[in-house]
All heavy atoms as a GROMACS GRO file, in nm:
protein
  472
    1MET      N    1  -4.099  -1.966   0.212
    1MET     CA    2  -4.054  -1.866   0.113
    1MET      C    3  -3.940  -1.783   0.173
    1MET      O    4  -3.848  -1.761   0.106
    1MET     CB    5  -4.176  -1.781   0.080
    1MET     CG    6  -4.143  -1.674  -0.019
    1MET     SD    7  -4.152  -1.732  -0.179
    1MET     CE    8  -4.139  -1.583  -0.272
    2GLU      N    9  -3.954  -1.740   0.296
    2GLU     CA   10  -3.850  -1.658   0.361
    2GLU      C   11  -3.715  -1.738   0.376
    2GLU      O   12  -3.612  -1.681   0.361
    2GLU     CB   13  -3.902  -1.607   0.496
    2GLU     CG   14  -4.005  -1.503   0.487
    2GLU     CD   15  -4.046  -1.452   0.622
    2GLU    OE1   16  -3.970  -1.471   0.719
    2GLU    OE2   17  -4.162  -1.398   0.633
    3GLU      N   18  -3.733  -1.866   0.400
    3GLU     CA   19  -3.615  -1.951   0.412
    3GLU      C   20  -3.536  -1.956   0.287
    3GLU      O   21  -3.408  -1.945   0.293
    3GLU     CB   22  -3.652  -2.090   0.457
    3GLU     CG   23  -3.694  -2.102   0.598
    3GLU     CD   24  -3.736  -2.243   0.642
    3GLU    OE1   25  -3.676  -2.338   0.583
    3GLU    OE2   26  -3.818  -2.254   0.726
    4SER      N   27  -3.606  -1.969   0.175
    4SER     CA   28  -3.530  -1.977   0.044
    4SER      C   29  -3.461  -1.836   0.019
    4SER      O   30  -3.350  -1.840  -0.036
    4SER     CB   31  -3.626  -2.013  -0.070
    4SER     OG   32  -3.723  -1.910  -0.087
    5ILE      N   33  -3.522  -1.733   0.050
    5ILE     CA   34  -3.460  -1.595   0.038
    5ILE      C   35  -3.337  -1.588   0.123
    5ILE      O   36  -3.234  -1.538   0.080
    5ILE     CB   37  -3.563  -1.488   0.062
    5ILE    CG1   38  -3.674  -1.483  -0.045
    5ILE    CG2   39  -3.492  -1.346   0.059
    5ILE    CD1   40  -3.783  -1.394  -0.014
    6MET      N   41  -3.348  -1.630   0.243
    6MET     CA   42  -3.235  -1.624   0.333
    6MET      C   43  -3.122  -1.706   0.289
    6MET      O   44  -3.008  -1.674   0.293
    6MET     CB   45  -3.278  -1.662   0.476
    6MET     CG   46  -3.368  -1.563   0.545
    6MET     SD   47  -3.412  -1.606   0.710
    6MET     CE   48  -3.262  -1.609   0.791
    7LEU      N   49  -3.155  -1.835   0.237
    7LEU     CA   50  -3.048  -1.920   0.191
    7LEU      C   51  -2.987  -1.866   0.069
    7LEU      O   52  -2.864  -1.871   0.049
    7LEU     CB   53  -3.108  -2.058   0.156
    7LEU     CG   54  -3.150  -2.144   0.279
    7LEU    CD1   55  -3.222  -2.273   0.227
    7LEU    CD2   56  -3.035  -2.175   0.361
    8GLU      N   57  -3.059  -1.798  -0.022
    8GLU     CA   58  -2.998  -1.739  -0.140
    8GLU      C   59  -2.908  -1.627  -0.110
    8GLU      O   60  -2.794  -1.615  -0.161
    8GLU     CB   61  -3.107  -1.689  -0.233
    8GLU     CG   62  -3.172  -1.793  -0.322
    8GLU     CD   63  -3.272  -1.732  -0.414
    8GLU    OE1   64  -3.245  -1.618  -0.467
    8GLU    OE2   65  -3.372  -1.795  -0.445
    9SER      N   66  -2.952  -1.542  -0.017
    9SER     CA   67  -2.868  -1.427   0.022
    9SER      C   68  -2.745  -1.477   0.100
    9SER      O   69  -2.640  -1.418   0.086
    9SER     CB   70  -2.945  -1.328   0.107
    9SER     OG   71  -2.984  -1.386   0.234
   10GLU      N   72  -2.752  -1.579   0.181
   10GLU     CA   73  -2.642  -1.638   0.250
   10GLU      C   74  -2.538  -1.693   0.157
   10GLU      O   75  -2.420  -1.675   0.161
   10GLU     CB   76  -2.692  -1.739   0.345
   10GLU     CG   77  -2.581  -1.793   0.446
   10GLU     CD   78  -2.640  -1.894   0.543
   10GLU    OE1   79  -2.731  -1.855   0.615
   10GLU    OE2   80  -2.592  -2.008   0.545
   11HIS      N   81  -2.592  -1.769   0.053
   11HIS     CA   82  -2.503  -1.825  -0.054
   11HIS      C   83  -2.436  -1.713  -0.126
   11HIS      O   84  -2.317  -1.722  -0.161
   11HIS     CB   85  -2.587  -1.917  -0.146
   11HIS     CG   86  -2.509  -1.967  -0.257
   11HIS    ND1   87  -2.410  -2.069  -0.244
   11HIS    CD2   88  -2.507  -1.945  -0.389
   11HIS    CE1   89  -2.357  -2.098  -0.356
   11HIS    NE2   90  -2.418  -2.019  -0.448
   12HIS      N   91  -2.510  -1.606  -0.162
   12HIS     CA   92  -2.452  -1.499  -0.238
   12HIS      C   93  -2.342  -1.426  -0.161
   12HIS      O   94  -2.241  -1.391  -0.216
   12HIS     CB   95  -2.558  -1.399  -0.274
   12HIS     CG   96  -2.511  -1.289  -0.358
   12HIS    ND1   97  -2.469  -1.299  -0.488
   12HIS    CD2   98  -2.501  -1.156  -0.333
   12HIS    CE1   99  -2.429  -1.186  -0.534
   12HIS    NE2  100  -2.449  -1.093  -0.445
   13SER      N  101  -2.364  -1.408  -0.031
   13SER     CA  102  -2.261  -1.334   0.048
   13SER      C  103  -2.141  -1.422   0.066
   13SER      O  104  -2.027  -1.368   0.072
   13SER     CB  105  -2.321  -1.295   0.185
   13SER     OG  106  -2.352  -1.416   0.261
   14THR      N  107  -2.153  -1.554   0.075
   14THR     CA  108  -2.040  -1.641   0.084
   14THR      C  109  -1.957  -1.638  -0.040
   14THR      O  110  -1.837  -1.637  -0.037
   14THR     CB  111  -2.084  -1.790   0.113
   14THR    OG1  112  -2.165  -1.791   0.228
   14THR    CG2  113  -1.966  -1.882   0.129
   15LYS      N  114  -2.028  -1.637  -0.156
   15LYS     CA  115  -1.962  -1.621  -0.286
   15LYS      C  116  -1.881  -1.494  -0.299
   15LYS      O  117  -1.772  -1.490  -0.346
   15LYS     CB  118  -2.066  -1.635  -0.394
   15LYS     CG  119  -2.015  -1.682  -0.528
   15LYS     CD  120  -2.125  -1.709  -0.623
   15LYS     CE  121  -2.079  -1.768  -0.750
   15LYS     NZ  122  -2.189  -1.788  -0.850
   16ALA      N  123  -1.942  -1.386  -0.250
   16ALA     CA  124  -1.883  -1.257  -0.258
   16ALA      C  125  -1.758  -1.256  -0.164
   16ALA      O  126  -1.652  -1.191  -0.200
   16ALA     CB  127  -1.980  -1.146  -0.217
   17LYS      N  128  -1.763  -1.312  -0.050
   17LYS     CA  129  -1.651  -1.320   0.040
   17LYS      C  130  -1.531  -1.390  -0.026
   17LYS      O  131  -1.415  -1.356  -0.013
   17LYS     CB  132  -1.685  -1.386   0.171
   17LYS     CG  133  -1.772  -1.300   0.263
   17LYS     CD  134  -1.804  -1.377   0.388
   17LYS     CE  135  -1.899  -1.297   0.479
   17LYS     NZ  136  -1.936  -1.369   0.597
   18ARG      N  137  -1.566  -1.501  -0.098
   18ARG     CA  138  -1.452  -1.578  -0.163
   18ARG      C  139  -1.388  -1.492  -0.267
   18ARG      O  140  -1.265  -1.489  -0.281
   18ARG     CB  141  -1.516  -1.695  -0.225
   18ARG     CG  142  -1.535  -1.813  -0.133
   18ARG     CD  143  -1.569  -1.939  -0.206
   18ARG     NE  144  -1.651  -2.028  -0.127
   18ARG     CZ  145  -1.750  -2.105  -0.172
   18ARG    NH1  146  -1.784  -2.106  -0.296
   18ARG    NH2  147  -1.821  -2.174  -0.088
   19LYS      N  148  -1.469  -1.417  -0.346
   19LYS     CA  149  -1.416  -1.332  -0.450
   19LYS      C  150  -1.323  -1.224  -0.390
   19LYS      O  151  -1.218  -1.194  -0.443
   19LYS     CB  152  -1.526  -1.265  -0.530
   19LYS     CG  153  -1.588  -1.359  -0.632
   19LYS     CD  154  -1.684  -1.283  -0.718
   19LYS     CE  155  -1.741  -1.377  -0.823
   19LYS     NZ  156  -1.831  -1.304  -0.914
   20SER      N  157  -1.365  -1.165  -0.277
   20SER     CA  158  -1.285  -1.058  -0.218
   20SER      C  159  -1.157  -1.115  -0.164
   20SER      O  160  -1.055  -1.054  -0.171
   20SER     CB  161  -1.363  -0.983  -0.113
   20SER     OG  162  -1.386  -1.063   0.004
   21LYS      N  163  -1.161  -1.237  -0.108
   21LYS     CA  164  -1.042  -1.297  -0.057
   21LYS      C  165  -0.944  -1.325  -0.171
   21LYS      O  166  -0.822  -1.305  -0.158
   21LYS     CB  167  -1.074  -1.434   0.015
   21LYS     CG  168  -1.128  -1.416   0.153
   21LYS     CD  169  -1.138  -1.546   0.221
   21LYS     CE  170  -1.199  -1.535   0.358
   21LYS     NZ  171  -1.213  -1.664   0.427
   22LYS      N  172  -0.997  -1.380  -0.286
   22LYS     CA  173  -0.902  -1.402  -0.399
   22LYS      C  174  -0.842  -1.270  -0.445
   22LYS      O  175  -0.729  -1.267  -0.480
   22LYS     CB  176  -0.988  -1.471  -0.512
   22LYS     CG  177  -1.018  -1.609  -0.488
   22LYS     CD  178  -1.091  -1.670  -0.612
   22LYS     CE  179  -1.122  -1.818  -0.589
   22LYS     NZ  180  -1.201  -1.869  -0.700
   23ARG      N  181  -0.925  -1.165  -0.451
   23ARG     CA  182  -0.876  -1.038  -0.503
   23ARG      C  183  -0.769  -0.987  -0.406
   23ARG      O  184  -0.664  -0.934  -0.453
   23ARG     CB  185  -0.994  -0.936  -0.507
   23ARG     CG  186  -0.956  -0.804  -0.569
   23ARG     CD  187  -1.068  -0.709  -0.575
   23ARG     NE  188  -1.194  -0.762  -0.624
   23ARG     CZ  189  -1.310  -0.761  -0.554
   23ARG    NH1  190  -1.313  -0.708  -0.437
   23ARG    NH2  191  -1.418  -0.818  -0.602
   24LYS      N  192  -0.796  -1.000  -0.276
   24LYS     CA  193  -0.689  -0.956  -0.182
   24LYS      C  194  -0.562  -1.035  -0.200
   24LYS      O  195  -0.454  -0.972  -0.198
   24LYS     CB  196  -0.740  -0.965  -0.042
   24LYS     CG  197  -0.842  -0.870  -0.003
   24LYS     CD  198  -0.895  -0.893   0.135
   24LYS     CE  199  -1.011  -0.794   0.173
   24LYS     NZ  200  -1.066  -0.819   0.302
   25TRP      N  201  -0.571  -1.167  -0.218
   25TRP     CA  202  -0.448  -1.244  -0.232
   25TRP      C  203  -0.376  -1.206  -0.366
   25TRP      O  204  -0.255  -1.198  -0.364
   25TRP     CB  205  -0.479  -1.394  -0.229
   25TRP     CG  206  -0.484  -1.441  -0.090
   25TRP    CD1  207  -0.591  -1.491  -0.021
   25TRP    CD2  208  -0.378  -1.454  -0.001
   25TRP    NE1  209  -0.558  -1.523   0.106
   25TRP    CE2  210  -0.424  -1.506   0.121
   25TRP    CE3  211  -0.238  -1.428  -0.011
   25TRP    CZ2  212  -0.340  -1.526   0.230
   25TRP    CZ3  213  -0.156  -1.452   0.101
   25TRP    CH2  214  -0.211  -1.502   0.214
   26ARG      N  215  -0.454  -1.172  -0.467
   26ARG     CA  216  -0.388  -1.136  -0.590
   26ARG      C  217  -0.313  -1.003  -0.575
   26ARG      O  218  -0.206  -0.990  -0.625
   26ARG     CB  219  -0.489  -1.117  -0.703
   26ARG     CG  220  -0.545  -1.251  -0.754
   26ARG     CD  221  -0.639  -1.231  -0.869
   26ARG     NE  222  -0.697  -1.359  -0.907
   26ARG     CZ  223  -0.828  -1.378  -0.929
   26ARG    NH1  224  -0.913  -1.277  -0.918
   26ARG    NH2  225  -0.875  -1.497  -0.961
   27GLU      N  226  -0.381  -0.911  -0.500
   27GLU     CA  227  -0.311  -0.784  -0.470
   27GLU      C  228  -0.183  -0.801  -0.391
   27GLU      O  229  -0.082  -0.740  -0.421
   27GLU     CB  230  -0.411  -0.694  -0.397
   27GLU     CG  231  -0.526  -0.644  -0.484
   27GLU     CD  232  -0.626  -0.565  -0.408
   27GLU    OE1  233  -0.600  -0.535  -0.295
   27GLU    OE2  234  -0.735  -0.531  -0.463
   28ILE      N  235  -0.191  -0.894  -0.292
   28ILE     CA  236  -0.072  -0.921  -0.207
   28ILE      C  237   0.034  -0.980  -0.293
   28ILE      O  238   0.151  -0.939  -0.283
   28ILE     CB  239  -0.109  -1.005  -0.091
   28ILE    CG1  240  -0.202  -0.938   0.009
   28ILE    CG2  241   0.012  -1.065  -0.023
   28ILE    CD1  242  -0.268  -1.027   0.112
   29GLU      N  243   0.000  -1.076  -0.379
   29GLU     CA  244   0.104  -1.140  -0.461
   29GLU      C  245   0.164  -1.035  -0.558
   29GLU      O  246   0.286  -1.039  -0.584
   29GLU     CB  247   0.039  -1.254  -0.540
   29GLU     CG  248   0.010  -1.375  -0.453
   29GLU     CD  249  -0.067  -1.480  -0.524
   29GLU    OE1  250  -0.112  -1.460  -0.636
   29GLU    OE2  251  -0.075  -1.596  -0.476
   30ALA      N  252   0.085  -0.944  -0.609
   30ALA     CA  253   0.135  -0.841  -0.707
   30ALA      C  254   0.234  -0.754  -0.627
   30ALA      O  255   0.340  -0.715  -0.682
   30ALA     CB  256   0.022  -0.756  -0.761
   31ILE      N  257   0.203  -0.715  -0.505
   31ILE     CA  258   0.286  -0.630  -0.427
   31ILE      C  259   0.418  -0.706  -0.400
   31ILE      O  260   0.529  -0.645  -0.410
   31ILE     CB  261   0.223  -0.585  -0.298
   31ILE    CG1  262   0.110  -0.485  -0.324
   31ILE    CG2  263   0.329  -0.519  -0.203
   31ILE    CD1  264   0.022  -0.462  -0.209
   32GLU      N  265   0.404  -0.837  -0.365
   32GLU     CA  266   0.530  -0.912  -0.338
   32GLU      C  267   0.613  -0.925  -0.463
   32GLU      O  268   0.741  -0.915  -0.458
   32GLU     CB  269   0.493  -1.050  -0.286
   32GLU     CG  270   0.440  -1.049  -0.145
   32GLU     CD  271   0.383  -1.180  -0.100
   32GLU    OE1  272   0.366  -1.276  -0.182
   32GLU    OE2  273   0.363  -1.194   0.023
   33ASP      N  274   0.554  -0.942  -0.576
   33ASP     CA  275   0.624  -0.950  -0.709
   33ASP      C  276   0.702  -0.817  -0.734
   33ASP      O  277   0.814  -0.822  -0.778
   33ASP     CB  278   0.534  -0.985  -0.820
   33ASP     CG  279   0.491  -1.127  -0.819
   33ASP    OD1  280   0.557  -1.211  -0.751
   33ASP    OD2  281   0.389  -1.159  -0.888
   34LYS      N  282   0.634  -0.708  -0.712
   34LYS     CA  283   0.697  -0.575  -0.739
   34LYS      C  284   0.818  -0.561  -0.641
   34LYS      O  285   0.924  -0.515  -0.688
   34LYS     CB  286   0.603  -0.459  -0.706
   34LYS     CG  287   0.500  -0.448  -0.815
   34LYS     CD  288   0.407  -0.327  -0.778
   34LYS     CE  289   0.299  -0.304  -0.885
   34LYS     NZ  290   0.208  -0.197  -0.850
   35ASN      N  291   0.806  -0.593  -0.517
   35ASN     CA  292   0.912  -0.582  -0.421
   35ASN      C  293   1.026  -0.676  -0.458
   35ASN      O  294   1.148  -0.634  -0.450
   35ASN     CB  295   0.863  -0.616  -0.277
   35ASN     CG  296   0.779  -0.507  -0.223
   35ASN    OD1  297   0.779  -0.396  -0.274
   35ASN    ND2  298   0.701  -0.543  -0.126
   36ARG      N  299   0.992  -0.796  -0.502
   36ARG     CA  300   1.100  -0.892  -0.540
   36ARG      C  301   1.174  -0.840  -0.667
   36ARG      O  302   1.299  -0.849  -0.671
   36ARG     CB  303   1.034  -1.022  -0.575
   36ARG     CG  304   1.129  -1.141  -0.593
   36ARG     CD  305   1.057  -1.271  -0.616
   36ARG     NE  306   0.961  -1.309  -0.514
   36ARG     CZ  307   0.829  -1.325  -0.540
   36ARG    NH1  308   0.782  -1.315  -0.662
   36ARG    NH2  309   0.748  -1.349  -0.443
   37LEU      N  310   1.107  -0.785  -0.759
   37LEU     CA  311   1.167  -0.726  -0.881
   37LEU      C  312   1.251  -0.605  -0.843
   37LEU      O  313   1.365  -0.594  -0.890
   37LEU     CB  314   1.058  -0.683  -0.980
   37LEU     CG  315   1.104  -0.627  -1.108
   37LEU    CD1  316   1.199  -0.724  -1.186
   37LEU    CD2  317   0.990  -0.584  -1.197
   38ARG      N  318   1.203  -0.522  -0.753
   38ARG     CA  319   1.276  -0.401  -0.713
   38ARG      C  320   1.412  -0.449  -0.644
   38ARG      O  321   1.515  -0.388  -0.673
   38ARG     CB  322   1.197  -0.325  -0.613
   38ARG     CG  323   1.260  -0.191  -0.577
   38ARG     CD  324   1.173  -0.106  -0.486
   38ARG     NE  325   1.057  -0.057  -0.558
   38ARG     CZ  326   0.931  -0.081  -0.521
   38ARG    NH1  327   0.903  -0.142  -0.408
   38ARG    NH2  328   0.830  -0.034  -0.598
   39LYS      N  329   1.404  -0.546  -0.556
   39LYS     CA  330   1.523  -0.596  -0.494
   39LYS      C  331   1.622  -0.654  -0.594
   39LYS      O  332   1.744  -0.638  -0.591
   39LYS     CB  333   1.493  -0.704  -0.391
   39LYS     CG  334   1.428  -0.647  -0.263
   39LYS     CD  335   1.392  -0.757  -0.165
   39LYS     CE  336   1.325  -0.708  -0.045
   39LYS     NZ  337   1.289  -0.815   0.051
   40GLU      N  338   1.568  -0.734  -0.689
   40GLU     CA  339   1.651  -0.801  -0.791
   40GLU      C  340   1.724  -0.691  -0.876
   40GLU      O  341   1.839  -0.698  -0.901
   40GLU     CB  342   1.560  -0.884  -0.880
   40GLU     CG  343   1.640  -0.980  -0.970
   40GLU     CD  344   1.551  -1.077  -1.043
   40GLU    OE1  345   1.451  -1.121  -0.984
   40GLU    OE2  346   1.578  -1.101  -1.158
   41LEU      N  347   1.649  -0.591  -0.917
   41LEU     CA  348   1.709  -0.478  -0.997
   41LEU      C  349   1.804  -0.403  -0.920
   41LEU      O  350   1.916  -0.364  -0.973
   41LEU     CB  351   1.598  -0.391  -1.051
   41LEU     CG  352   1.512  -0.447  -1.160
   41LEU    CD1  353   1.395  -0.354  -1.194
   41LEU    CD2  354   1.591  -0.483  -1.284
   42SER      N  355   1.783  -0.381  -0.792
   42SER     CA  356   1.873  -0.303  -0.709
   42SER      C  357   2.005  -0.382  -0.684
   42SER      O  358   2.110  -0.323  -0.666
   42SER     CB  359   1.814  -0.255  -0.576
   42SER     OG  360   1.790  -0.366  -0.496
   43SER      N  361   1.991  -0.513  -0.682
   43SER     CA  362   2.111  -0.598  -0.656
   43SER      C  363   2.201  -0.600  -0.780
   43SER      O  364   2.321  -0.618  -0.765
   43SER     CB  365   2.068  -0.731  -0.624
   43SER     OG  366   2.016  -0.809  -0.729
   44LEU      N  367   2.148  -0.571  -0.895
   44LEU     CA  368   2.226  -0.566  -1.021
   44LEU      C  369   2.310  -0.442  -1.026
   44LEU      O  370   2.418  -0.441  -1.079
   44LEU     CB  371   2.133  -0.579  -1.145
   44LEU     CG  372   2.060  -0.710  -1.157
   44LEU    CD1  373   1.970  -0.708  -1.280
   44LEU    CD2  374   2.157  -0.830  -1.169
   45GLU      N  375   2.259  -0.327  -0.979
   45GLU     CA  376   2.320  -0.204  -0.972
   45GLU      C  377   2.394  -0.164  -1.100
   45GLU      O  378   2.515  -0.150  -1.106
   45GLU     CB  379   2.416  -0.198  -0.854
   45GLU     CG  380   2.348  -0.204  -0.723
   45GLU     CD  381   2.450  -0.200  -0.605
   45GLU    OE1  382   2.574  -0.206  -0.631
   45GLU    OE2  383   2.408  -0.203  -0.496
   46TYR      N  384   2.324  -0.156  -1.208
   46TYR     CA  385   2.379  -0.115  -1.332
   46TYR      C  386   2.414   0.031  -1.331
   46TYR      O  387   2.346   0.115  -1.280
   46TYR     CB  388   2.287  -0.143  -1.449
   46TYR     CG  389   2.286  -0.292  -1.493
   46TYR    CD1  390   2.171  -0.362  -1.477
   46TYR    CD2  391   2.397  -0.347  -1.549
   46TYR    CE1  392   2.167  -0.496  -1.512
   46TYR    CE2  393   2.393  -0.480  -1.588
   46TYR     CZ  394   2.278  -0.551  -1.569
   46TYR     OH  395   2.272  -0.684  -1.609
   47ASP      N  396   2.522   0.063  -1.403
   47ASP     CA  397   2.559   0.204  -1.419
   47ASP      C  398   2.529   0.238  -1.559
   47ASP      O  399   2.591   0.187  -1.651
   47ASP     CB  400   2.714   0.220  -1.388
   47ASP     CG  401   2.752   0.370  -1.396
   47ASP    OD1  402   2.662   0.456  -1.397
   47ASP    OD2  403   2.874   0.394  -1.401
   48PHE      N  404   2.436   0.328  -1.574
   48PHE     CA  405   2.388   0.361  -1.715
   48PHE      C  406   2.458   0.486  -1.768
   48PHE      O  407   2.415   0.543  -1.864
   48PHE     CB  408   2.235   0.383  -1.711
   48PHE     CG  409   2.163   0.256  -1.693
   48PHE    CD1  410   2.102   0.231  -1.572
   48PHE    CD2  411   2.156   0.159  -1.794
   48PHE    CE1  412   2.029   0.115  -1.553
   48PHE    CE2  413   2.085   0.046  -1.772
   48PHE     CZ  414   2.027   0.020  -1.653
   49ASP      N  415   2.565   0.525  -1.702
   49ASP     CA  416   2.638   0.642  -1.758
   49ASP      C  417   2.742   0.595  -1.856
   49ASP      O  418   2.852   0.552  -1.815
   49ASP     CB  419   2.706   0.722  -1.645
   49ASP     CG  420   2.600   0.786  -1.550
   49ASP    OD1  421   2.495   0.819  -1.605
   49ASP    OD2  422   2.632   0.802  -1.434
   50PHE      N  423   2.710   0.597  -1.981
   50PHE     CA  424   2.805   0.552  -2.085
   50PHE      C  425   2.873   0.668  -2.148
   50PHE      O  426   2.817   0.770  -2.176
   50PHE     CB  427   2.730   0.469  -2.195
   50PHE     CG  428   2.667   0.351  -2.145
   50PHE    CD1  429   2.526   0.341  -2.141
   50PHE    CD2  430   2.736   0.240  -2.109
   50PHE    CE1  431   2.467   0.222  -2.098
   50PHE    CE2  432   2.676   0.123  -2.069
   50PHE     CZ  433   2.539   0.119  -2.063
   51SER      N  434   2.997   0.648  -2.172
   51SER     CA  435   3.072   0.750  -2.243
   51SER      C  436   3.062   0.722  -2.395
   51SER      O  437   3.026   0.614  -2.432
   51SER     CB  438   3.219   0.760  -2.202
   51SER     OG  439   3.280   0.638  -2.242
   52ASP      N  440   3.100   0.820  -2.477
   52ASP     CA  441   3.093   0.804  -2.621
   52ASP      C  442   3.182   0.693  -2.669
   52ASP      O  443   3.164   0.630  -2.768
   52ASP     CB  444   3.120   0.934  -2.691
   52ASP     CG  445   3.011   1.033  -2.676
   52ASP    OD1  446   2.896   0.990  -2.647
   52ASP    OD2  447   3.038   1.153  -2.684
   53ASP      N  448   3.296   0.672  -2.596
   53ASP     CA  449   3.393   0.571  -2.637
   53ASP      C  450   3.333   0.428  -2.625
   53ASP      O  451   3.371   0.343  -2.701
   53ASP     CB  452   3.520   0.579  -2.550
   53ASP     CG  453   3.585   0.712  -2.575
   53ASP    OD1  454   3.568   0.772  -2.680
   53ASP    OD2  455   3.658   0.755  -2.478
   54GLU      N  456   3.248   0.411  -2.529
   54GLU     CA  457   3.189   0.278  -2.508
   54GLU      C  458   3.087   0.238  -2.611
   54GLU      O  459   3.058   0.125  -2.636
   54GLU     CB  460   3.131   0.266  -2.369
   54GLU     CG  461   3.230   0.276  -2.260
   54GLU     CD  462   3.171   0.279  -2.121
   54GLU    OE1  463   3.048   0.277  -2.116
   54GLU    OE2  464   3.244   0.287  -2.023
   55LEU      N  465   3.024   0.339  -2.674
   55LEU     CA  466   2.919   0.312  -2.775
   55LEU      C  467   2.989   0.287  -2.905
   55LEU      O  468   3.008   0.218  -2.979
   55LEU     CB  469   2.832   0.432  -2.794
   55LEU     CG  470   2.750   0.460  -2.662
   55LEU    CD1  471   2.669   0.588  -2.686
   55LEU    CD2  472   2.656   0.354  -2.627
   0.00000   0.00000   0.00000
């Protein structure tokens, strides 16, 4: 009986570790996407100061 409880808890903890690893990788990918977008936007360097003549 104790063995089955130990196996269940071991399986559950392994599953939880996988979920946390996936979550961490998703967070890392999101941060990398934000940084990539920030670099891309800064490389465009738009000037948003329009005069009335340009509109």
